[in-house]
C-alpha positions as CSV (number, residue, x, y, z in Angstrom):
1,X,129.9,137.2,117.9
2,X,127.4,138.5,115.3
3,X,127.2,136.4,112.2
4,X,125.3,137.4,109.0
5,X,121.8,136.0,109.1
6,X,119.6,134.8,106.3
7,X,116.8,137.2,107.5
8,X,119.1,140.2,106.9
9,X,119.9,139.3,103.2
10,X,118.3,140.6,100.1
11,X,117.4,137.3,98.6
12,X,114.3,138.0,96.3
13,X,114.7,136.1,93.1
14,X,118.4,135.4,93.7
15,X,120.3,132.2,92.6
16,X,121.3,130.6,95.9
17,X,123.8,127.9,96.7
18,X,122.5,126.2,99.9
19,X,125.1,124.1,101.8
20,X,123.3,121.2,103.4
21,X,124.4,117.9,104.9
22,X,122.8,114.8,103.4
23,X,125.7,112.6,104.4
24,X,123.5,109.9,105.8
25,X,123.6,106.1,106.0
26,X,121.3,104.5,103.5
27,X,119.9,101.0,103.1
28,X,118.1,99.9,100.0
29,X,117.8,103.6,98.9
30,X,116.2,104.7,102.2
31,X,118.0,107.0,104.6
32,X,118.6,105.4,107.9
33,X,119.0,108.9,109.4
34,X,116.4,111.1,107.8
35,X,116.8,113.8,110.4
36,X,119.8,115.5,108.6
37,X,117.8,115.8,105.4
38,X,114.7,117.2,107.2
39,X,116.9,119.7,109.0
40,X,117.2,121.7,105.7
41,X,113.5,122.1,105.2
42,X,112.9,125.3,107.1
43,X,115.7,127.2,105.3
44,X,114.7,125.7,101.9
45,X,111.1,126.8,102.4
46,X,112.2,130.2,103.4
47,X,114.3,130.6,100.2
48,X,111.5,129.3,98.0
49,X,109.1,131.7,99.5
50,X,111.6,134.5,98.4
51,X,111.3,133.1,94.9
52,X,115.0,132.1,94.9
53,X,116.5,129.6,92.5
54,X,118.0,127.1,95.0
55,X,120.7,124.5,94.5
56,X,121.5,122.2,97.4
57,X,125.1,121.2,97.8
58,X,126.4,118.4,100.0
59,X,129.0,115.7,100.4
60,X,128.1,112.0,100.7
61,X,130.4,109.3,101.9
62,X,134.1,109.2,101.2
63,X,134.6,108.9,97.4
64,X,138.2,110.4,97.7
65,X,137.8,112.7,94.8
66,X,136.5,110.0,92.4
67,X,133.0,109.9,90.9
68,X,131.1,106.6,91.5
69,X,127.6,105.3,91.5
70,X,128.1,104.1,95.1
71,X,128.4,107.7,96.3
72,X,126.1,109.5,93.9
73,X,123.4,111.7,95.4
74,X,121.1,110.6,92.6
75,X,120.1,107.7,94.9
76,X,118.8,110.1,97.5
77,X,116.7,112.2,95.2
78,X,113.3,110.5,95.9
79,X,114.0,110.1,99.6
80,X,114.9,113.8,99.8
81,X,111.8,114.8,97.9
82,X,109.6,112.9,100.4
83,X,111.3,114.2,103.4
84,X,111.5,117.9,102.2
85,X,108.1,117.8,100.5
86,X,109.7,119.5,97.5
87,X,110.1,118.8,93.8
88,X,113.8,118.0,93.3
89,X,115.8,118.0,90.0
90,X,119.0,116.1,90.3
91,X,122.1,117.5,88.5
92,X,124.9,115.0,87.9
93,X,127.6,117.6,88.6
94,X,128.1,120.4,91.1
95,X,130.0,122.8,88.8
96,X,129.9,123.9,85.3
97,X,127.5,124.0,82.4
98,X,125.1,121.4,83.8
99,X,124.5,123.5,86.8
100,X,124.1,126.7,84.7
101,X,121.5,124.9,82.5
102,X,119.7,123.4,85.5
103,X,119.2,126.8,87.1
104,X,118.0,128.3,83.8
105,X,115.4,125.6,83.3
106,X,114.3,125.4,87.0
107,X,110.6,125.7,87.5
108,X,109.3,128.0,90.2
109,X,108.3,125.0,92.5
110,X,111.6,123.0,91.9
111,X,114.9,122.9,93.7
112,X,118.2,121.5,92.4
113,X,120.2,118.7,94.2
114,X,123.8,118.9,93.0
115,X,126.0,115.9,92.7
116,X,128.4,115.0,95.5
117,X,130.9,117.8,96.0
118,X,133.5,115.2,97.2
119,X,133.7,113.8,93.7
120,X,136.2,116.7,93.4
121,X,139.4,116.5,95.5
122,X,139.4,120.3,95.5
123,X,136.7,120.4,98.1
124,X,138.6,118.9,101.0
125,X,141.8,120.6,99.8
126,X,139.9,123.9,99.9
127,X,141.2,124.7,96.4
128,X,140.5,128.3,95.5
129,X,139.9,127.6,91.9
130,X,137.4,124.9,92.7
131,X,135.6,127.2,95.2
132,X,135.3,129.7,92.3
133,X,133.8,127.1,90.1
134,X,131.3,126.2,92.8
135,X,130.4,129.9,93.2
136,X,130.3,131.0,89.6
137,X,126.6,130.1,89.0
138,X,125.3,131.8,92.1
139,X,124.7,135.2,93.7
140,X,124.4,134.1,97.4
141,X,125.8,131.4,99.6
142,X,123.7,130.1,102.5
143,X,125.4,127.9,105.1
144,X,122.9,125.7,106.8
145,X,125.0,122.6,107.7
146,X,126.3,123.0,111.3
147,X,127.8,119.5,111.0
148,X,130.5,120.7,108.6
149,X,131.3,124.0,110.1
150,X,134.4,122.6,111.8
151,X,135.9,122.0,108.4
152,X,137.9,124.5,106.3
153,X,136.9,123.3,102.9
154,X,135.8,124.8,99.5
155,X,132.1,124.0,100.0
156,X,132.2,125.4,103.6
157,X,134.6,128.4,103.7
158,X,135.9,128.8,100.2
159,X,132.6,129.7,98.6
160,X,131.7,131.9,101.6
161,X,134.7,134.1,100.9
162,X,133.6,134.6,97.3
163,X,129.9,135.1,97.4
164,X,127.7,137.3,99.8
165,X,127.1,134.7,102.5
166,X,125.0,134.1,105.6
167,X,123.8,131.5,108.1
168,X,120.6,129.6,107.4
169,X,117.8,129.2,109.9
170,X,118.9,125.8,111.0
171,X,122.5,126.9,111.6
172,X,121.3,129.9,113.6
173,X,119.2,127.5,115.8
174,X,122.2,125.2,116.3
175,X,124.4,128.0,117.5
176,X,121.7,129.3,119.9
177,X,121.2,125.9,121.5
178,X,124.9,125.1,121.6
179,X,125.5,128.4,123.4
180,X,123.1,127.4,126.1
181,X,124.8,124.1,126.6
182,X,128.3,125.7,126.5
183,X,127.9,128.9,128.4
184,X,124.6,128.7,130.4
185,X,124.1,125.2,131.7
186,X,121.7,124.9,134.7
187,X,123.2,122.8,137.5
188,X,123.2,119.9,138.0
189,X,124.6,119.6,134.5
190,X,125.4,116.2,133.1
191,X,127.4,115.2,130.0
192,X,127.1,111.8,128.5
193,X,130.0,111.0,126.1
194,X,130.3,107.7,124.2
195,X,131.4,106.4,120.8
196,X,135.0,105.8,119.8
197,X,138.3,107.6,119.4
198,X,139.2,108.9,122.9
199,X,141.7,111.3,121.4
200,X,138.9,113.3,119.8
201,X,136.8,113.2,123.0
202,X,139.4,114.3,125.6
203,X,139.2,118.1,124.7
204,X,135.4,118.1,125.2
205,X,135.6,116.0,128.4
206,X,138.1,118.6,129.7
207,X,135.6,121.4,128.8
208,X,132.8,119.6,130.6
209,X,135.0,119.0,133.7
210,X,135.2,122.8,134.1
211,X,131.5,123.6,133.7
212,X,129.5,120.4,134.4
213,X,128.8,118.4,137.6
214,X,129.2,114.9,136.0
215,X,130.6,113.4,132.9
216,X,129.4,109.9,132.2
217,X,131.7,108.0,129.9
218,X,130.7,104.9,128.0
219,X,131.3,103.2,124.6
220,X,134.6,102.4,123.1
221,X,136.2,105.5,124.5
222,X,135.6,104.2,128.1
223,X,137.7,101.1,127.2
224,X,140.4,103.3,125.7
225,X,140.5,105.6,128.7
226,X,140.8,102.6,131.1
227,X,143.4,100.8,128.9
228,X,145.5,104.0,128.6
229,X,145.1,104.8,132.3
230,X,144.0,108.3,131.5
231,X,143.5,110.4,134.6
232,X,140.4,112.5,135.0
233,X,138.8,114.5,137.8
234,X,136.3,112.9,140.1
235,X,133.5,114.4,138.0
236,X,134.2,111.8,135.3
237,X,132.4,108.5,135.9
238,X,133.9,105.6,134.0
239,X,132.1,102.2,133.8
240,X,132.0,100.0,136.9
241,X,131.2,96.9,134.8
242,X,130.8,95.7,131.2
243,X,128.8,93.2,129.1
244,X,130.8,90.4,127.2
245,X,134.0,91.7,125.8
246,X,133.3,95.3,126.9
247,X,130.9,95.7,124.0
248,X,128.4,97.5,126.3
249,X,128.5,98.9,129.8
250,X,127.1,96.7,132.5
251,X,124.0,96.9,134.7
252,X,125.7,98.4,137.7
253,X,127.1,101.2,135.5
254,X,123.7,101.8,133.9
255,X,122.0,102.1,137.2
256,X,124.7,104.6,138.4
257,X,124.3,106.6,135.3
258,X,120.5,106.6,135.5
259,X,120.6,107.8,139.1
260,X,122.8,110.8,138.2
261,X,120.7,111.6,135.1
262,X,117.5,111.6,137.1
263,X,118.6,114.6,139.1
264,X,120.0,116.6,136.1
265,X,118.7,120.0,134.9
266,X,121.0,120.1,131.9
267,X,122.1,117.1,129.8
268,X,124.4,117.0,126.8
269,X,124.8,113.6,125.0
270,X,127.1,112.6,122.2
271,X,127.8,109.0,121.3
272,X,126.3,105.6,122.2
273,X,127.4,103.8,125.4
274,X,127.7,100.4,123.7
275,X,128.0,98.8,120.3
276,X,124.4,99.7,119.6
277,X,124.4,98.4,116.0
278,X,123.9,94.9,117.6
279,X,120.7,94.8,119.5
280,X,122.1,93.0,122.5
281,X,124.6,95.8,123.0
282,X,122.1,98.6,122.6
283,X,120.5,98.0,126.0
284,X,122.5,100.7,127.9
285,X,122.0,103.3,125.2
286,X,118.2,102.7,125.1
287,X,117.9,102.8,128.9
288,X,120.0,105.9,129.2
289,X,117.7,107.6,126.5
290,X,114.6,106.7,128.5
291,X,116.3,108.2,131.6
292,X,117.2,111.4,129.8
293,X,113.6,111.8,128.7
294,X,112.2,111.0,132.1
295,X,114.5,113.6,133.8
296,X,112.7,116.5,132.3
297,X,116.1,118.3,131.9
298,X,117.1,120.6,129.1
299,X,118.6,118.0,126.8
300,X,120.8,118.4,123.7
301,X,121.7,115.3,121.8
302,X,124.1,115.1,118.8
303,X,126.1,112.8,116.7
304,X,124.9,110.5,113.9
305,X,124.9,107.3,115.9
306,X,123.1,108.9,118.8
307,X,120.5,110.3,116.4
308,X,120.0,106.7,115.1
309,X,119.2,105.7,118.7
310,X,116.6,108.4,119.0
311,X,115.1,107.5,115.6
312,X,114.9,103.8,116.4
313,X,113.1,104.6,119.7
314,X,110.8,107.2,118.1
315,X,112.2,109.8,120.4
316,X,113.2,112.6,118.1
317,X,110.7,114.9,119.7
318,X,111.2,113.7,123.3
319,X,114.4,115.6,123.9
320,X,114.8,119.4,123.9
321,X,117.1,119.7,120.9
322,X,118.7,117.4,118.4
323,X,121.9,118.6,116.8
324,X,123.0,117.6,113.3
325,X,126.6,117.8,114.4
326,X,128.8,115.0,115.8
327,X,132.4,116.2,115.4
328,X,131.2,119.7,115.0
329,X,129.3,119.6,118.3
330,X,132.4,118.3,120.1
331,X,134.6,120.9,118.5
332,X,132.2,123.8,119.2
333,X,131.9,122.8,122.9
334,X,135.6,122.3,123.3
335,X,136.3,125.8,121.9
336,X,138.0,124.6,118.8
337,X,138.0,126.6,115.6
338,X,134.8,126.6,113.6
339,X,135.9,128.0,110.2
340,X,132.4,127.6,108.7
341,X,130.9,129.9,111.3
342,X,133.8,132.3,111.6
343,X,133.7,133.1,107.9
344,X,130.1,134.4,108.2
345,X,131.1,137.1,110.7
């Protein structure tokens, strides 16, 4: 599948709408997961070097189509400036005259950050008229948010059908690394799947059962699998023991998992193996991270909570590749539709 690449576009001096993903957890105005914001830097710098007028578009939280201070991207402006090393001008809307004026008044070394696209119900509804209103101020659309490419929404696919569109540098890198994990894993290949919502994880577990040697299952989904008596192949290793009310996997399970990880050549990890938000239940996730690093395997880690584990341990550069996608990573590996990528073909 050949998708349109940013390198192949005539971008000089163009007005560019750049889809990013700044949907991060914040605490006292500081992003707890700065990685997603930093992921946009390479493409943003590329566009600025082309003398483009750039406006970054993202969703943030779940405002359900209603504007509010709680979900305003204005609170991320300073944090984004620091992370991206760019001068950012915040626009309190993502469509209309304020965007038009913001682009007209934009200095050569500035970039716009548009207000939360989810303040409009038309985004998630993929409303055609709303997509047109997003597109009307721009000449090119660059999709650089792999993490939303499993969505069929106005800011993902709708705009891409209206403007000349392409994949940004980060999205191209995500697709390349995901292809290695999906189609060319070196054996022994190990998948570590945690988190919650077993129904969303079954398709990707089934994929890994076909291509990988071991699938290590922890987190809440392990409890759900056991409670629902879901049958897997012998490749799937469920917990042997737990801590407290099954809030973390137990020491026997951790040792078993670490033994398997030590021999791996390829590792894909999505989701914590315990309720890591509470330090006493983060033990297994932290130990598994250290085992992944020590293995020397090609390792791809994805999912917001898993990235938080990396960041807390200062291990962002200790694994081979960190994906911005959580649900998108699972959908891509499971062979589900990826509308945000398909529209760029």
